[in-house]
Kinemage of the C-alpha trace (Angstrom):
@kinemage 1
@onewidth
@group {chain A} dominant
@subgroup {mainchain}
@vectorlist {calphas} color= white
{ca met a 1} P -0.009 -0.007 -0.020
{ca gly a 2} L 2.951 2.368 -0.362
{ca ala a 3} L 4.350 4.350 2.594
{ca leu a 4} L 2.951 5.515 5.882
{ca ala a 5} L 4.173 8.549 7.788
{ca ile a 6} L 3.772 8.518 11.599
{ca ile a 7} L 4.101 11.849 13.313
{ca pro a 8} L 4.247 11.404 17.096
{ca ala a 9} L 3.252 14.505 19.135
{ca arg a 10} L 3.038 13.720 22.813
{ca ser a 11} L 2.205 16.647 25.106
{ca gly a 12} L 4.097 15.728 28.284
{ca ser a 13} L 7.647 17.069 27.560
{ca lys a 14} L 9.469 18.193 30.663
{ca arg a 15} L 12.576 20.168 29.517
{ca leu a 16} L 10.604 22.237 27.011
{ca ile a 17} L 6.941 22.377 27.848
{ca asn a 18} L 4.629 21.636 24.862
{ca lys a 19} L 7.701 21.361 22.652
{ca asn a 20} L 5.766 19.797 19.716
{ca ile a 21} L 3.567 22.897 19.358
{ca gln a 22} L 6.195 25.541 20.011
{ca thr a 23} L 6.210 27.986 17.060
{ca ile a 24} L 8.779 29.242 14.630
{ca asn a 25} L 7.752 31.978 12.192
{ca gly a 26} L 4.152 31.591 13.303
{ca lys a 27} L 3.906 27.909 12.622
{ca thr a 28} L 4.015 25.050 15.178
{ca leu a 29} L 6.672 22.365 14.970
{ca leu a 30} L 3.870 19.857 14.507
{ca glu a 31} L 2.643 21.755 11.416
{ca tyr a 32} L 6.186 21.807 9.920
{ca ala a 33} L 6.349 18.021 10.276
{ca ile a 34} L 2.946 17.639 8.636
{ca gln a 35} L 3.536 20.013 5.785
{ca thr a 36} L 6.927 18.623 4.956
{ca ser a 37} L 5.483 15.045 4.858
{ca ile a 38} L 2.747 16.249 2.549
{ca asp a 39} L 5.167 18.151 0.345
{ca ser a 40} L 7.408 15.116 -0.023
{ca gly a 41} L 4.741 13.327 -1.967
{ca val a 42} L 6.002 9.894 -0.900
{ca phe a 43} L 3.218 8.879 1.582
{ca ser a 44} L -0.041 7.194 0.884
{ca glu a 45} L -1.227 8.187 4.366
{ca ile a 46} L -0.030 10.445 7.178
{ca val a 47} L -1.128 9.821 10.722
{ca val a 48} L -0.640 12.251 13.648
{ca thr a 49} L -0.813 10.584 17.039
{ca ser a 50} L -1.128 12.511 20.265
{ca asp a 51} L -2.386 12.225 23.818
{ca asp a 52} L -3.713 15.843 23.606
{ca arg a 53} L -6.894 16.757 21.734
{ca ser a 54} L -5.699 20.366 21.221
{ca tyr a 55} L -2.669 18.993 19.288
{ca leu a 56} L -4.984 16.968 17.125
{ca glu a 57} L -7.129 20.036 16.558
{ca ile a 58} L -4.053 21.719 15.147
{ca ala a 59} L -3.392 18.758 12.861
{ca ser a 60} L -7.061 18.631 11.747
{ca gln a 61} L -6.323 21.633 9.507
{ca tyr a 62} L -4.404 19.233 7.241
{ca lys a 63} L -5.297 16.166 5.270
{ca val a 64} L -4.041 13.661 7.822
{ca val a 65} L -5.411 10.836 9.986
{ca leu a 66} L -5.856 11.779 13.643
{ca his a 67} L -5.110 9.279 16.372
{ca leu a 68} L -5.773 9.827 20.087
{ca arg a 69} L -3.337 7.723 22.103
{ca pro a 70} L -4.626 5.616 25.000
{ca pro a 71} L -3.089 6.586 28.406
{ca ser a 72} L -0.913 3.426 28.351
{ca leu a 73} L 1.031 4.845 25.364
{ca ser a 74} L 1.248 8.454 26.677
{ca gly a 75} L 3.606 8.279 29.661
{ca asp a 76} L 7.239 9.457 29.901
{ca phe a 77} L 8.506 5.874 29.644
{ca cys a 78} L 6.571 4.726 26.584
{ca lys a 79} L 8.989 3.999 23.794
{ca leu a 80} L 8.341 5.237 20.320
{ca arg a 81} L 8.861 1.742 18.970
{ca thr a 82} L 5.997 0.558 21.196
{ca leu a 83} L 3.712 3.202 19.877
{ca val a 84} L 4.633 2.495 16.268
{ca arg a 85} L 4.036 -1.271 16.683
{ca tyr a 86} L 0.669 -0.437 18.213
{ca leu a 87} L -0.342 1.733 15.299
{ca leu a 88} L 0.898 -0.744 12.645
{ca glu a 89} L -1.067 -3.585 14.336
{ca ile a 90} L -4.211 -1.430 14.020
{ca tyr a 91} L -3.525 -0.898 10.277
{ca tyr a 92} L -2.776 -4.626 9.742
{ca ala a 93} L -6.064 -5.534 11.490
{ca glu a 94} L -7.888 -3.257 9.132
{ca gly a 95} L -6.130 -4.885 6.096
{ca asn a 96} L -3.872 -1.931 5.476
{ca ala a 97} L -0.346 -3.330 5.198
{ca phe a 98} L 1.864 -0.456 4.225
{ca glu a 99} L 5.177 -1.593 2.650
{ca asn a 100} L 7.276 1.146 4.193
{ca met a 101} L 6.916 3.402 7.182
{ca ala a 102} L 8.603 6.686 8.185
{ca leu a 103} L 8.849 8.282 11.610
{ca val a 104} L 8.612 12.079 11.255
{ca ile a 105} L 9.364 13.717 14.556
{ca pro a 106} L 8.171 17.311 14.946
{ca thr a 107} L 11.282 18.430 16.818
{ca ser a 108} L 13.375 18.414 13.642
{ca pro a 109} L 12.044 21.439 11.772
{ca leu a 110} L 15.059 21.763 9.515
{ca arg a 111} L 14.069 18.532 7.819
{ca ser a 112} L 13.031 19.090 4.218
{ca ala a 113} L 10.719 17.327 1.843
{ca asp a 114} L 13.758 16.450 -0.160
{ca asp a 115} L 15.194 14.588 2.871
{ca leu a 116} L 12.110 12.412 3.027
{ca arg a 117} L 12.127 11.865 -0.731
{ca met a 118} L 15.780 10.881 -0.811
{ca ala a 119} L 15.449 8.570 2.194
{ca ser a 120} L 12.510 6.900 0.494
{ca ala a 121} L 14.449 6.536 -2.834
{ca leu a 122} L 17.384 4.890 -0.976
{ca leu a 123} L 15.028 2.403 0.559
{ca asp a 124} L 13.530 1.632 -2.848
{ca lys a 125} L 16.901 1.390 -4.538
{ca his a 126} L 18.638 -0.841 -2.050
{ca gln a 127} L 16.356 -3.889 -1.688
{ca gly a 128} L 18.761 -5.618 0.730
{ca ile a 129} L 18.441 -3.018 3.480
{ca asn a 130} L 15.853 -2.880 6.228
{ca gly a 131} L 15.712 0.889 6.515
{ca val a 132} L 17.321 4.297 6.256
{ca met a 133} L 18.273 6.414 9.245
{ca ser a 134} L 19.454 10.001 9.169
{ca val a 135} L 22.772 10.513 11.008
{ca ser a 136} L 24.993 13.435 11.782
{ca thr a 137} L 28.742 13.337 12.683
{ca leu a 138} L 29.667 13.782 16.342
{ca arg a 139} L 31.924 16.761 16.928
{ca tyr a 140} L 34.470 14.643 18.791
{ca pro a 141} L 35.403 10.961 18.555
{ca pro a 142} L 33.470 8.865 21.063
{ca lys a 143} L 36.761 7.456 22.475
{ca his a 144} L 37.642 10.928 23.697
{ca ser a 145} L 34.553 10.939 25.998
{ca leu a 146} L 34.943 11.659 29.676
{ca lys a 147} L 33.034 10.445 32.674
{ca ile a 148} L 32.538 11.540 36.245
{ca asn a 149} L 33.445 8.809 38.756
{ca lys a 150} L 30.283 8.192 40.896
{ca ile a 151} L 32.320 7.516 44.016
{ca thr a 152} L 35.082 10.156 43.802
{ca gly a 153} L 33.267 12.811 41.733
{ca leu a 154} L 36.383 13.241 39.629
{ca val a 155} L 36.899 13.421 35.856
{ca glu a 156} L 38.052 10.216 34.184
{ca pro a 157} L 38.500 9.211 30.543
{ca met a 158} L 35.835 6.804 29.327
{ca phe a 159} L 38.478 5.041 27.155
{ca pro a 160} L 41.834 5.552 28.912
{ca asp a 161} L 43.865 3.709 26.248
{ca asp a 162} L 42.661 6.077 23.531
{ca ile a 163} L 42.358 9.456 25.165
{ca asp a 164} L 45.713 10.713 23.873
{ca ile a 165} L 45.249 9.537 20.235
{ca gln a 166} L 44.802 12.261 17.607
{ca his a 167} L 41.273 12.886 16.395
{ca thr a 168} L 42.201 12.009 12.847
{ca glu a 169} L 43.424 8.570 13.835
{ca leu a 170} L 40.146 7.591 15.579
{ca glu a 171} L 36.945 6.326 14.084
{ca lys a 172} L 34.255 8.906 13.634
{ca gly a 173} L 31.086 8.725 15.672
{ca tyr a 174} L 27.571 9.381 14.476
{ca ile a 175} L 24.260 10.067 16.086
{ca his a 176} L 20.683 9.794 14.812
{ca asp a 177} L 19.668 13.469 14.559
{ca gly a 178} L 15.906 12.960 14.417
{ca ser a 179} L 15.372 14.030 10.791
{ca val a 180} L 13.976 10.785 9.427
{ca ile a 181} L 13.765 7.020 9.945
{ca phe a 182} L 12.336 5.104 6.961
{ca val a 183} L 11.904 1.353 7.415
{ca arg a 184} L 10.272 -1.623 5.842
{ca thr a 185} L 7.265 -2.337 7.992
{ca lys a 186} L 7.688 -6.129 7.922
{ca arg a 187} L 11.235 -5.797 9.181
{ca phe a 188} L 10.255 -3.379 11.947
{ca met a 189} L 7.538 -5.775 13.139
{ca gln a 190} L 10.130 -8.545 13.058
{ca tyr a 191} L 12.818 -6.686 15.121
{ca glu a 192} L 10.476 -4.354 17.075
{ca asp a 193} L 13.108 -1.734 16.898
{ca phe a 194} L 14.484 1.038 14.661
{ca tyr a 195} L 18.061 0.116 15.534
{ca met a 196} L 17.848 -3.120 13.634
{ca pro a 197} L 20.467 -4.755 11.356
{ca arg a 198} L 21.043 -3.457 7.796
{ca met a 199} L 20.064 0.177 8.339
{ca met a 200} L 21.550 2.543 5.716
{ca pro a 201} L 22.823 6.017 6.782
{ca tyr a 202} L 21.340 9.149 5.328
{ca tyr a 203} L 23.805 11.883 6.148
{ca val a 204} L 22.615 15.215 7.503
{ca ser a 205} L 25.072 18.125 7.876
{ca glu a 206} L 25.845 19.438 11.453
{ca glu a 207} L 24.138 22.669 10.535
{ca arg a 208} L 20.810 20.987 9.781
{ca ala a 209} L 20.941 18.286 12.494
{ca met a 210} L 18.439 19.945 14.790
{ca asp a 211} L 16.484 18.028 17.452
{ca ile a 212} L 14.619 20.482 19.718
{ca asn a 213} L 14.383 19.381 23.336
{ca thr a 214} L 15.396 22.479 25.361
{ca pro a 215} L 14.621 26.214 25.292
{ca asn a 216} L 18.146 26.839 23.955
{ca asp a 217} L 17.555 24.336 21.156
{ca leu a 218} L 14.457 26.315 20.181
{ca arg a 219} L 16.282 29.592 20.221
{ca ile a 220} L 18.926 28.142 17.884
{ca ala a 221} L 16.238 26.767 15.590
{ca arg a 222} L 14.416 30.060 15.433
{ca phe a 223} L 17.635 31.805 14.521
{ca met a 224} L 18.472 29.160 11.847
{ca met a 225} L 15.003 29.578 10.335
{ca gly a 226} L 15.133 33.304 10.182
{ca glu a 227} L 13.093 34.262 13.233
{ca his a 228} L 15.197 36.933 15.119
{ca gly a 229} L 14.668 39.158 18.051
{ca arg a 230} L 12.529 36.740 20.041
{ca glu a 231} L 13.421 35.228 23.436
């Protein structure tokens, strides 16, 4: 049945209250995710899932499916993979077996429609992979990480044997930046996880690798997207 976009928009964020409906240039992060998904042209259906009816009211302005989450899938400790499996099981029960599925998180507003199109094209081109995950390069090699000793409270290298090795001699590290995860639904249901084998990277530059979780993240995103003079 083509591809399904799932846009999760829970209301219970702690570090940045109501982060999914914070605005940039007069538009909520949720609306950016919806519009970008629509503009990509790759989805047969787009579903917005939230525990808050006011969020779904915002989404109702667009041609999307609205899903009100049950309380069991709305808490701080509910994993996105659990929510996605729940939604896919509903679709399967209704006879709607989408071939591919993308998770489009509202907190990455620098994502473009082209990002979704290119991730979808990679999945179509490389039949041997299970999915495509956007990644961004870590600024420093993981083996130069430090930790704080829980007993002494002092700084220690996480990897003592590698702490003095030059950056250029160490393997680069990457992190999923939140822009897009595009997977084959059958493989997701098999592994019940996005971090499954045979995931192809889709590289996102450090400048566009934005995942808003704090007030400072939001300030940076507003600056990057041309909204100035607002605290």
